[in-house]
VOKE-734320 format. One record per atom (N, C-alpha, C): z, x, y. Coordinates in pm, whole numbers, padded with zeros to 5 digits, always signed. Atoms other than C-alpha are relative to their C-alpha. Example, Ala and Ser with C-alpha at 12.3 -4.5 7.8 and 13.67 -1.06 7.14 Angstrom:
<sites>
+00000+00089-00119;+00780+01230-00450;+00000+00090+00120;-00006-00082-00119;+00714+01367-00106;+00073-00077+00109;
</sites>
This chain:
<sites>
-00016+00087+00120;+01458+01710-00892;-00060-00132+00034;+00059+00134-00023;+01272+01383-00922;+00110-00102-00006;-00089+00108-00009;+01439+01057-00862;-00049-00112-00091;+00029+00118+00092;+01457+00745-01087;+00077-00113+00046;-00066+00117-00046;+01530+00402-00977;-00021-00113-00105;+00007+00116+00087;+01614+00097-01190;-00009-00122+00076;+00011+00122-00067;+01492-00237-01074;+00107-00098-00050;-00107+00087+00037;+01791-00468-01068;-00024-00149+00016;+00027+00137-00023;+01628-00790-00956;-00033-00076-00126;+00037+00055+00118;+01464-00880-01282;-00031+00115-00095;+00026-00130+00078;+01512-00585-01518;-00082-00033-00123;+00078+00028+00119;+01348-00761-01812;-00081-00129+00024;+00080+00113-00033;+01062-00988-01726;-00120-00004-00095;+00114+00010+00094;+00799-01123-01969;-00123-00002+00069;+00143+00001-00046;+00436-01060-01919;-00082-00057-00105;+00079+00059+00107;+00279-01306-02147;+00105-00027-00115;-00089+00032+00122;+00423-01428-02483;-00011+00102-00105;+00012-00100+00104;+00315-01121-02673;+00100+00120+00024;-00086-00120-00023;+00442-00779-02573;+00073-00033+00130;-00090+00019-00115;+00722-00760-02322;-00010+00138+00084;+00016-00116-00086;+00650-00518-02029;+00124+00001+00089;-00118-00005-00080;+00973-00411-01882;-00014+00117+00105;+00012-00104-00100;+00936-00223-01553;+00142+00047+00038;-00139-00039-00014;+01262-00034-01571;+00025+00097+00113;-00026-00111-00103;+01211+00260-01334;-00123+00037+00068;+00099-00058-00080;+01008+00405-01065;+00013+00139+00016;-00007-00144-00001;+00929+00771-01080;-00074+00056+00124;+00062-00057-00120;+00857+00977-00770;+00005+00148-00020;+00020-00147+00002;+00727+01333-00774;+00039+00056+00137;-00044-00050-00126;+00909+01521-00495;-00121+00074+00076;+00115-00075-00059;+00590+01738-00440;-00097-00092+00068;+00100+00091-00052;+00391+01420-00360;+00050-00070+00121;-00060+00074-00116;+00630+01304-00088;-00058+00067+00126;+00046-00055-00124;+00467+01337+00258;+00023-00103+00114;-00011+00105-00108;+00497+01168+00607;-00102-00104-00017;+00100+00111+00006;+00336+00829+00603;-00074-00015+00129;+00085+00021-00125;+00093+00694+00864;+00085-00022+00121;-00083+00024-00115;+00375+00569+01084;+00056+00126+00055;-00058-00131-00044;+00533+00909+01094;-00105+00086+00069;+00106-00075-00066;+00199+01061+01188;-00024-00059+00144;+00015+00062-00130;+00155+00812+01473;+00115+00032+00092;-00109-00029-00087;+00501+00868+01603;+00003+00142+00041;+00009-00141-00033;+00455+01244+01596;-00103+00025+00109;+00104-00017-00100;+00128+01224+01790;+00035-00068+00131;-00040+00067-00126;+00265+00970+02036;+00095+00075+00079;-00098-00073-00072;+00549+01186+02122;-00064+00118+00070;+00071-00104-00077;+00303+01454+02221;-00102-00051+00092;+00110+00055-00084;+00078+01217+02405;+00025+00019+00146;-00020-00024-00136;+00243+01218+02739;-00022+00142+00052;+00017-00144-00041;+00248+01595+02760;-00143+00032+00007;+00140-00031-00005;-00124+01609+02680;-00059-00065+00122;+00063+00072-00112;-00203+01347+02941;+00036+00068+00128;-00043-00066-00120;+00004+01522+03197;-00061+00136+00025;+00070-00134-00004;-00155+01861+03119;-00136-00011+00035;+00143+00013-00039;-00502+01719+03162;-00017-00004+00152;+00010-00007-00148;-00426+01679+03531;-00097-00105+00054;+00103+00089-00065;-00618+01474+03780;+00050-00140+00014;-00043+00142+00009;-00455+01147+03688;-00115-00099+00010;+00115+00087-00008;-00807+01005+03679;-00012-00080-00131;+00017+00082+00120;-00956+00777+03417;+00000+00086-00128;-00002-00082+00122;-01001+01074+03185;+00143+00025-00048;-00132-00025+00039;-00632+01122+03183;+00065-00119-00073;-00056+00120+00076;-00573+00763+03046;-00030+00005-00146;+00036+00000+00145;-00744+00851+02716;+00102+00087-00068;-00108-00065+00075;-00461+00938+02487;-00052+00059-00132;+00046-00053+00129;-00549+01171+02203;+00071-00050-00115;-00070+00058+00118;-00276+01020+01979;-00068-00128-00050;+00063+00116+00045;-00470+00694+01965;-00127+00032-00077;+00111-00047+00074;-00785+00875+01850;+00036+00056-00138;-00045-00062+00130;-00597+01068+01582;+00056-00107-00093;-00061+00101+00076;-00411+00756+01467;-00110-00096-00057;+00102+00088+00052;-00732+00560+01433;-00080+00052-00113;+00078-00057+00099;-00890+00810+01210;+00068-00037-00140;-00052+00044+00142;-00849+00709+00833;+00084+00112-00056;-00082-00107+00054;-00560+00900+00686;-00025+00009-00152;+00025-00020+00150;-00579+01039+00331;+00095-00092-00076;-00086+00095+00074;-00450+00772+00082;+00102+00080-00079;-00107-00057+00082;-00113+00854-00064;-00008-00030-00142;+00004+00037+00141;-00092+00876-00434;+00115-00100-00037;-00093+00101+00032;+00082+00575-00578;+00108+00057-00098;-00099-00041+00094;+00416+00634-00753;-00021-00066-00132;+00024+00066+00132;+00364+00586-01121;+00120-00080-00044;-00106+00094+00047;+00565+00304-01281;+00003+00011-00153;-00009+00001+00147;+00694+00337-01639;+00032-00131-00054;-00018+00131+00067;+00653+00028-01844;+00052+00021-00140;-00054-00003+00130;+00871-00017-02147;-00051-00124-00071;+00063+00106+00074;+00692-00224-02404;+00093-00022-00134;-00078+00032+00112;+00927-00400-02650;-00082-00054-00112;+00095+00027+00109;+00742-00409-02979;+00071-00087-00110;-00069+00075+00115;+01012-00557-03216;+00140-00010+00030;-00139+00033-00009;+01348-00719-03201;+00047-00060-00138;-00051+00042+00133;+01539-00749-03533;+00137-00071+00020;-00130+00084-00014;+01819-01020-03537;+00037-00049-00137;-00058+00056+00123;+02041-01161-03808;+00092-00104+00038;-00093+00112-00020;+02246-01475-03845;+00021-00058-00141;-00036+00065+00126;+02405-01696-04110;-00002-00149+00019;+00002+00141-00008;+02357-02063-04194;+00123-00057-00068;-00127+00043+00061;+02699-02082-04369;-00016-00097-00117;+00022+00082+00118;+02564-02240-04691;-00079+00076-00101;+00081-00067+00111;+02410-02140-05019;-00142-00050+00008;+00142+00040-00002;+02034-02142-05029;-00064+00020-00136;+00066-00009+00126;+01832-02220-05335;-00147+00054+00029;+00127-00067-00046;+01545-01974-05288;-00121-00065-00078;+00112+00066+00072;+01330-02139-05560;-00041-00137+00058;+00023+00130-00064;+01370-02483-05399;-00074+00024+00138;+00065-00029-00128;+01267-02334-05057;-00143+00049-00026;+00137-00047+00027;+00966-02160-05213;-00097-00115-00043;+00080+00113+00052;+00849-02485-05375;-00019-00105+00103;+00008+00108-00094;+00905-02718-05080;-00026+00039+00144;+00016-00047-00141;+00886-02503-04772;-00149+00027+00040;+00136-00031-00062;+00587-02420-04546;-00003+00149+00036;+00029-00140-00043;+00446-02073-04496;+00111+00091-00050;-00114-00076+00062;+00702-01920-04734;-00066+00078-00120;+00033-00083+00112;+00673-01654-05001;+00124+00044-00074;-00116-00032+00076;+00915-01601-05278;-00012+00138-00066;+00010-00136+00052;+00977-01233-05362;+00119+00022-00102;-00101-00004+00103;+01164-01232-05689;+00061+00135-00018;-00055-00134+00017;+01191-00855-05713;+00096+00041+00108;-00092-00024-00109;+01373-00854-05373;+00111-00101+00009;-00098+00107-00008;+01572-01171-05426;+00005-00065+00132;+00001+00065-00133;+01461-01327-05102;-00131-00078+00014;+00116+00090-00039;+01218-01577-04946;-00033+00042+00139;+00050-00028-00133;+01010-01481-04641;-00072-00125+00061;+00068+00104-00072;+00896-01747-04394;-00058+00050+00127;+00065-00049-00116;+00643-01685-04119;-00016-00125+00094;+00017+00099-00106;+00638-01883-03788;-00101+00051+00100;+00107-00033-00090;+00360-01893-03537;+00055+00014+00139;-00054-00007-00124;+00550-01956-03218;+00150-00025+00002;+00041-00141-00024;+00730-01738-03164;-00041+00070-00132;+00059-00057+00116;+00546-01514-03399;+00107+00101-00066;-00107-00072+00062;+00832-01395-03626;-00011-00023-00152;-00011+00009+00149;+00907-01343-04000;+00148-00007-00033;-00140+00021+00042;+01233-01468-04140;+00016+00029-00145;-00031-00041+00144;+01381-01316-04461;+00136-00069-00034;-00116+00084+00042;+01631-01547-04645;+00054+00054-00129;-00067-00034+00127;+01889-01462-04904;+00079-00116-00047;-00074+00113+00045;+02072-01699-05128;+00138-00012+00057;-00131+00009-00054;+02403-01611-04965;+00004-00073+00134;+00007+00064-00128;+02286-01779-04643;-00033+00103+00116;+00028-00103-00111;+02209-01455-04451;-00148-00001+00017;+00140+00008-00038;+01879-01459-04264;-00026+00110+00106;+00040-00095-00106;+01707-01182-04065;-00139-00040+00047;+00128+00025-00064;+01420-01232-03819;-00051+00119+00064;+00065-00108-00057;+01173-00971-03723;-00130-00042+00069;+00130+00031-00066;+00869-00956-03490;+00014-00058+00146;-00013+00046-00139;+01016-01095-03165;-00012+00109+00097;+00020-00100-00110;+00953-00924-02833;+00103-00007+00100;-00103+00003-00099;+01271-01016-02653;+00122-00060-00074;-00125+00042+00056;+01632-01100-02734;+00000-00160+00004;+00000+00142-00016;+01583-01455-02602;-00097-00064-00105;+00096+00040+00105;+01278-01503-02826;+00058+00010-00139;-00062-00017+00128;+01468-01375-03118;+00104-00112-00029;-00094+00112+00019;+01741-01640-03069;-00070-00128-00018;+00071+00120+00024;+01485-01912-03037;-00053-00007-00139;+00054-00001+00133;+01324-01804-03360;+00109-00032-00106;-00107+00019+00094;+01653-01793-03542;+00046-00143-00004;-00045+00138-00005;+01754-02140-03423;-00102-00093-00065;+00105+00083+00056;+01419-02280-03534;+00002+00010-00155;-00014-00014+00147;+01462-02142-03884;+00122-00080-00050;-00114+00083+00041;+01812-02297-03910;-00025-00144+00012;+00029+00146-00012;+01684-02626-03780;-00099-00042-00102;+00089+00037+00109;+01401-02622-04030;+00063-00019-00131;-00073+00011+00129;+01639-02568-04321;+00083-00126+00002;-00082+00112-00010;+01857-02846-04189;-00079-00138-00004;+00071+00129-00006;+01595-03112-04108;-00101-00018-00110;+00122+00017+00092;+01300-03044-04341;+00059+00016-00151;-00041-00029+00135;+01492-02912-04654;+00135-00050-00028;-00125+00061+00021;+01820-03101-04611;+00122+00092-00042;-00117-00095+00022;+02060-02800-04617;+00100-00025+00106;-00103+00013-00106;+02388-02828-04437;+00010+00133+00083;+00008-00125-00074;+02289-02534-04223;+00071-00007+00135;-00063-00015-00132;+02489-02414-03924;-00041+00134+00054;+00044-00127-00064;+02378-02150-03675;+00120+00083+00032;-00117-00088-00015;+02644-01876-03709;-00032+00146+00012;-00004-00153+00002;+02706-01506-03631;-00135+00061+00037;+00133-00064-00049;+02377-01442-03439;+00031+00123+00064;-00012-00126-00076;+02338-01089-03325;-00132+00076-00018;+00121-00080+00002;+02057-00851-03238;+00034+00136-00075;-00037-00108+00083;+02057-00573-03494;-00074+00135+00054;+00079-00111-00034;+01776-00341-03370;-00110-00032+00089;+00109+00027-00095;+01521-00309-03093;-00089+00129+00003;+00101-00111+00006;+01202-00097-03104;-00079-00006+00134;+00074+00002-00122;+01048-00004-02763;-00080+00131+00020;+00080-00120-00028;+00779+00240-02647;-00037+00005+00152;+00043-00022-00129;+00676+00389-02321;-00081+00126+00013;+00082-00118-00020;+00441+00650-02185;+00023+00061+00133;-00031-00069-00126;+00535+00909-01923;-00132+00029+00069;+00122-00031-00078;+00279+00984-01645;-00035+00152-00010;+00029-00142+00022;+00263+01343-01777;+00013+00036-00143;-00017-00050+00132;+00243+01543-02088;+00131+00084-00007;-00128-00065+00012;+00555+01717-02227;-00015+00121-00097;-00006-00122+00083;+00610+02067-02365;+00123-00012-00099;-00102+00045+00093;+00806+01946-02667;+00066+00120-00065;-00053-00115+00054;+00860+02291-02809;+00109+00065+00092;-00097-00049-00103;+01034+02416-02498;+00118-00095+00015;-00104+00104-00019;+01224+02095-02467;+00102+00007-00121;-00088-00011+00115;+01362+02121-02819;+00086+00125-00011;-00080-00131+00002;+01467+02483-02770;+00112-00010+00103;-00100+00009-00099;+01669+02393-02467;+00117-00080-00046;-00101+00086+00051;+01858+02116-02647;+00001+00001-00158;+00007-00017+00152;+01894+02246-03008;+00096-00082-00071;-00111+00072+00082;+02208+02044-03098;-00042-00148-00009;+00030+00142+00005;+02067+01695-03012;-00146-00029-00011;+00146+00022+00023;+01694+01754-03038;-00047+00074-00120;+00051-00062+00120;+01521+01826-03366;-00151-00008-00004;+00148-00012+00001;+01161+01948-03388;-00043+00069-00124;+00053-00056+00125;+01002+02000-03731;-00145-00028-00003;+00144+00039-00007;+00627+02015-03666;-00071-00011-00145;+00053+00018+00136;+00561+02048-04044;+00024-00140-00061;-00037+00134+00053;+00725+01710-04103;-00037-00110+00098;+00034+00103-00098;+00671+01518-03781;-00052+00058+00132;+00056-00064-00123;+00463+01576-03468;+00089-00018+00120;-00080+00033-00117;+00740+01456-03232;+00140+00060-00012;-00140-00044-00003;+01093+01564-03133;+00087-00115-00011;-00103+00103+00025;+01380+01351-03260;+00118+00030+00098;-00116-00018-00094;+01640+01312-02980;+00091-00120-00016;-00100+00105+00024;+01961+01117-03038;+00096-00004+00113;-00108+00024-00100;+02196+00964-02779;+00109-00074-00064;-00106+00054+00080;+02518+00904-02950;+00082-00126+00062;-00083+00109-00061;+02700+00683-02692;-00080-00123+00014;+00082+00116-00006;+02401+00450-02677;-00047-00041-00145;+00055+00021+00137;+02334+00467-03059;-00148-00018+00001;+00143+00006-00007;+01975+00529-02973;-00065+00122-00055;+00074-00108+00047;+01716+00750-03136;-00141-00007+00062;+00124-00011-00074;+01405+00868-02942;-00089+00096-00071;+00111-00090+00052;+01078+01017-03068;-00081+00041+00126;+00079-00048-00113;+00925+01239-02794;-00122+00074-00050;+00121-00064+00038;+00564+01333-02830;-00064+00076+00113;+00056-00084-00105;+00360+01594-02649;-00095-00076+00100;+00088+00073-00088;+00124+01328-02505;+00079-00075+00112;-00079+00077-00094;+00416+01180-02308;+00045-00137-00047;-00039+00122+00062;+00464+00890-02541;+00142+00015-00060;-00133+00000+00042;+00826+00802-02622;+00030-00125-00075;-00042+00115+00080;+00950+00562-02899;+00150+00001-00007;-00142+00018-00012;+01303+00432-02870;+00046-00106-00096;-00067+00099+00088;+01521+00262-03134;+00142-00006+00041;-00136+00019-00045;+01843+00113-03006;+00047-00134-00037;-00059+00132+00038;+02083-00176-03070;-00038-00116+00089;+00021+00110-00096;+01973-00380-02764;-00114+00044+00094;+00103-00031-00100;+01700-00402-02496;+00057+00080+00115;-00060-00081-00109;+01939-00273-02231;+00023+00138-00045;-00017-00139+00051;+02017+00032-02449;-00123+00071+00002;+00135-00068-00005;+01646+00101-02469;-00025+00043+00145;+00019-00037-00142;+01622+00100-02089;+00097+00118+00038;-00088-00110-00040;+01927+00321-02051;-00040+00130-00068;+00050-00127+00077;+01785+00568-02314;-00111+00061+00075;+00119-00056-00075;+01460+00599-02109;+00044+00064+00129;-00047-00061-00121;+01656+00660-01794;+00071+00125-00025;-00074-00127+00036;+01865+00920-01972;-00098+00105-00033;+00083-00100+00048;+01570+01107-02118;-00105+00049+00112;+00104-00033-00102;+01342+01101-01808;+00027+00133+00070;-00020-00121-00074;+01509+01376-01610;-00001+00131-00086;+00003-00115+00095;+01533+01601-01920;-00149+00034-00036;+00140-00043+00030;+01163+01583-02006;-00081+00025+00118;+00076-00026-00120;+01052+01594-01645;-00002+00146+00028;-00004-00145-00021;+01156+01960-01639;-00109+00076-00079;+00099-00062+00082;+00897+02030-01910;-00130-00069+00003;+00128+00075-00013;+00616+01823-01781;-00120+00092+00024;+00129-00076-00024;+00255+01936-01760;-00106-00108+00020;+00109+00099-00036;-00064+01766-01630;-00072-00039-00126;+00073+00047+00108;-00242+01548-01872;-00156+00039+00022;+00143-00027+00005;-00606+01635-01968;-00076-00134+00033;+00079+00120-00027;-00880+01396-01852;-00014-00093-00124;+00014+00088+00122;-00914+01272-02220;+00123-00079-00017;-00127+00061+00020;-00542+01203-02245;+00021-00116+00097;-00018+00099-00104;-00540+01013-01914;-00082-00118-00022;+00095+00112+00028;-00838+00807-02009;+00052-00079-00120;-00054+00067+00116;-00684+00724-02352;+00123-00080+00045;-00119+00079-00044;-00356+00617-02184;-00043-00122+00083;+00041+00109-00083;-00538+00402-01932;-00055-00109-00088;+00059+00095+00088;-00740+00238-02208;+00108-00076-00087;-00114+00059+00073;-00423+00168-02415;+00073-00096+00082;-00072+00087-00092;-00249+00014-02115;-00084-00124+00025;+00089+00110-00035;-00547-00208-02039;-00010-00090-00126;+00008+00079+00121;-00568-00317-02403;+00128-00080-00021;-00127+00074+00014;-00190-00412-02406;+00003-00117+00097;+00000+00102-00097;-00230-00614-02089;-00099-00114-00046;+00093+00107+00047;-00538-00794-02231;+00053-00083-00110;-00058+00075+00108;-00357-00883-02553;+00108-00088+00045;-00107+00080-00054;-00060-01013-02363;-00056-00121+00072;+00064+00120-00071;-00290-01236-02154;-00054-00096-00092;+00061+00091+00099;-00467-01375-02454;+00118-00080-00070;-00110+00071+00065;-00132-01456-02621;+00059-00103+00085;-00054+00097-00096;-00013-01621-02307;-00090-00123+00006;+00097+00111-00004;-00326-01838-02299;+00016-00085-00133;-00014+00070+00130;-00279-01927-02671;+00134-00086+00006;-00126+00077-00005;+00085-02025-02608;-00012-00122+00091;+00008+00109-00092;-00003-02239-02311;-00090-00116-00063;+00085+00106+00062;-00284-02423-02511;+00094-00071-00105;-00078+00066+00093;-00034-02480-02791;+00104-00099+00058;-00096+00081-00065;+00223-02623-02550;-00068-00121+00051;+00065+00122-00050;-00037-02860-02404;-00036-00096-00116;+00021+00093+00117;-00123-02994-02753;+00121-00073-00037;
</sites>
């Protein structure tokens, strides 16, 4: 059975200001485990004296130790252990400003706002952090688009401060909470989702006519996972930590039904990962430029 480790030093570290790459676990295939170079040297060194003694003569030729020749030869590179990166795509939060909001007044005097009369709310977009706030006349506000819980709190406080300073509302930052978190990750292998759903019929639902993935629910975490045959997994949970725990829970279950990826799938996964890293680097540069200004 493969092993899975969670990094406890910095379980959630930002890689840029865009997407959040959370290296939650390190996956090791037991079949790929083999003695390292040090073990090889020690094994040959333990046999060295016997070889030297057996050569006899005690002359200069006996001083040449075969272990040194074998150790100096370049060993086959060991395959690196794949690392699963969880990318947080969206964090939805809600809070209250504890006062009545005049939506028409906000639409007429606010910046980057849109009044949606049919929904009875006003939407406000912010650039940094890149979020969208939905306001109701009761004073309830929801923020979407953040990529971390800390960023969601910063965005919510900026909305409350904008209503207080720019529009002269007696706003107070109250009852903040994270409502929903959307995260995605890609396993280093493909998954036989039909066999997986048949083994767990009570908690896994697979309807290929309706959806290409398996819907898997973890009740104690209040998490819902979408498992696809390509190895991609989408997680919806109440918090970022719950997303990490859901991935750690599902990994040993899908590992049993793993299969090697085709060259096309491997190339597509590598291209997607490179694109995500490039986008995060660009957004990091934009945020640094904005802070300098």
